[in-house]
N, C-alpha and C positions, 0 to 999 in steps of 0.2 A: 328859198328853199331849204329846209334842214336835209341833209344827208342820212344815210342809213346808219343806226347807232344811235341816234338821238343828239340833241343839240345840247348846249350849256343853259343854266338857269333853272328854274323850278320846273319838275315834271309837268308834262301835261294831264297825267292822271297820277293819282295817290290813292293807294288802298292801304287801310290802317286797320288792322285786328278786325277783319271783315268776317262776322259770322251768321250763320243762318240755321236754326234750330226749327226741327219739326217734332214738337214734344220732347222726348228723350233723345231722339237720333239729331247728332249734330252733323248736318250736311257739310257745312264750313265751319272752320273752327280757328279764329284768329289769323287770316290770311293777310299778308302783306305784298305789297306791289307797288313798285313806281315804273312808270311808262314815259318816254320822253318823245316828243314830236319827231316823227321820221323813222320810228323803229318799226319793224316788224317782229313781235314776240308770239310765240307759241306755247300754250298752255297743254300738258300731255298729263297722262296718267292712266292706271287701270280703269276699267268699267266701275262706276259707282265711287269714283275718286272724289266727285263734287264739282267737276268740270262745268258742266253745263247750270248746275246751280248759282256757281260762281257768277256765270254771264246772266243769269236771271236776276240776280240780286242787282248787279251793276246797271240793268237796264229797266229796272221798275217792274219786272214780273213779280218777283218777291220783294219785301221791304226790307229785309236783313234784321237780325236780332240785336247785334252788336256791331260796333266799329264805324268807320266813316270811309267815304268814297269822295275825294275831291277831284274836280274836274275843271281845268284852267283856275284852279283856286277857290271854286265855288262847291259847297256841299251840294251833293245830289242823292246820297241814299234816302231810300223812303219816297222820291217823286215820283209821280204816275208815269208811264213809259212815254206818254206823248211830250211831256215836260222834258224828259232826258234827252228825246230826240230833238227837241227845239233847242237844247243847249249844245248839240253837236256830235251826240254819241248814236250811230246807227247800228243795225245788226241784222244778220240773217238767222236761219234756224235750221236744226239738226234736220228737222222734217219740213221740206219746203212747204213756204206757206205762200202762195200766189192765189190771186183772182183767178181762178181757172176758167171762168168763162168770161173773161174780159182778155182783150188782145195784149199783146206783149207792150204796145206803145201806151194803152191804158194803165197797165200796171205801174209803169215807170211815172207815168203822169200823175198817178194817186200819191206815190211817193213824195213828189216835187211840191203838192198842194199846201204841205206843212209850212211852207216858205211864202204862202200867197199873202198879199196885203189888203185886198179888197175883202171887206166884211159882208155881213148877209145881205145889205141893201143892194148892191152892185148887181149879183146875178139875179135876184128877185126882180128887179126894174129893168134888167137887161142893158145896162149902163154901158157906153163904149169902153170904160176903163176895164170891165169884166172881161170883154172879147180880147181887148188887147194884151191883157193878162195871160188869158187861155193861150193866146198864140205863143207868149213867151214860154210858157209852160210846154207846150207841145215841142216848140224848137229844142229845148233843153233836154227834153225826154229822147229825142230822136239823135241828138249829139251822144247821149248815154248808151243809147241802143248801138251807136256806130262804134264806141268806145269798147263795149265788151263783144262786138263783133254779131250782132244781132240786127242790125237796122233794116235788112232785107226781110227779116220776120216781123216787122212792126205789126201787121195787119192779122197775123195768126194768132188764133186762141192760144193762151198760155197751156191749156191742157193739151193740145196737140203738138207741143214743142218736144223735142228728144230731152232726156234726162238732163244730159250735161248742159243743154240750152237753158233749161228751166233753172239750173243752178245759176248761171250768169245773168240771168234775167233777174233774179232774186237780188244779186249783187247790184245791178243796175237801178234797182228800185230804191235800194238802201243809199246808192250814192246820189240818188236825186234829192235827198233830204238836207244835202250839202253838208256831210259829216266832216268833223275834225279826227274824229276816231271811228274806224267800222270794225265791229265783232264778228268773226266769221266762225260759226259753229259747224264743225266738220265739213268745211266746203267741198272737198273731193270725195266725200263718202259715195260710194257707188259708183264712181267714175273708173273707166278705163284707164292704161297708162298714159296713152296719147290725149286724153281727155284732161288728166291730171297734170300733164306738161303745159296744156294751154291754161290751165287755171291758174298754176303758178307764176307763169308769165304775166297773166293778168292782175296777180297781186302785187307783184313787182310794179306793174305800171300805175297801179292805185297808189302805192307809195310814192311815185314820181310825181304824180298829182298834187301831193303834199297832205295826203290823207295818212294817219298814223293806222296800223293793222295789229289787231290781236285776235288770234284765231285758237280754236280748238282743232288738234289734228292728231289722227292715229297713224298715218302712214308716216313712218320714220324718214323715209327717202324725201317725202316734202318737207317734213320738219328739219332735217339736215341741209337741206338745200337752200331754204329760204329764209330761215330765222335769225335775226340779230343775237336774241336770247331765247331761252327755253325755262319754262317754270314747271316744275312738276307737283302734282298734287296726289295724295294718298289718303284716302277715309277723311276727307275735308281738312287736311293739313299740308301745308307747303312743306315738302322734305328736301326740294333742291331748285337752284336757280344759277344760271350762268350759261356760258357758250355752248353751243350744241354738242361739240366733241366733249366739252368737260363733264356734262350731265350724262352722257350715255356712259361714262365710266365711273360714275358716283354710285359707290355701293349700296347705299340706300335706293337708288332708283332701280337697280339690278334687282335687289330682293322685292321691290314692290312689284315687279314686273314678272320675275321667274319665281319669287319665293325664296325661303331661306333653307339652304342645305342642312339637314338632320345630322346630328352627331352619330 
């Protein structure tokens, strides 16, 4: 397993001159990023900086206008979201997107089904292979519920879980796809300090399982405490990248957040 900070060799993720235009609006404009296996990297920036658009292009929600995204050396820009997931990139969303009327266990099992091997015939004919695979999917889902601390809530409807538990459930569902890279969009949004602390510890344990982590985060205490590197976007352009402390002292970053002092 790679340690934090990444390993040697080719990056796990290579983003080159990535742009996304909506008519005359350049939501992303020539963004570059390398991500090594085992890193935890945070993407920060003011509201409207292009952070979620960046994640949406990377995960097939938007096709991207220009540039390249290489994952494990394979071009993935423009692929539909389900193909991006199959290649090993999973994500959560800024606004939680669970199946609210399904149980926690069922939500995680849905994520696992992208790795099923049986085709359409086995479930239609109720073949033994179908039932055996469903048992394996359920066992894997329970293991992930235990990993995120929700095993005792497996039979609870997702909509009835507390907000912080819903966040963790969405992460468990993403992990069920067996990603090499998990992308978290504001995972601590709306959480109290105790919930944030538990979520940060969970992210560290995800990295310890061998999953690389890329996240958008607004809480600077979280960013400073968990990130190997920080990337800063402003108006769709990358304006800084480096260690957390270095980035917070960067004049362009300070200007982006606080504005420029008038003469």
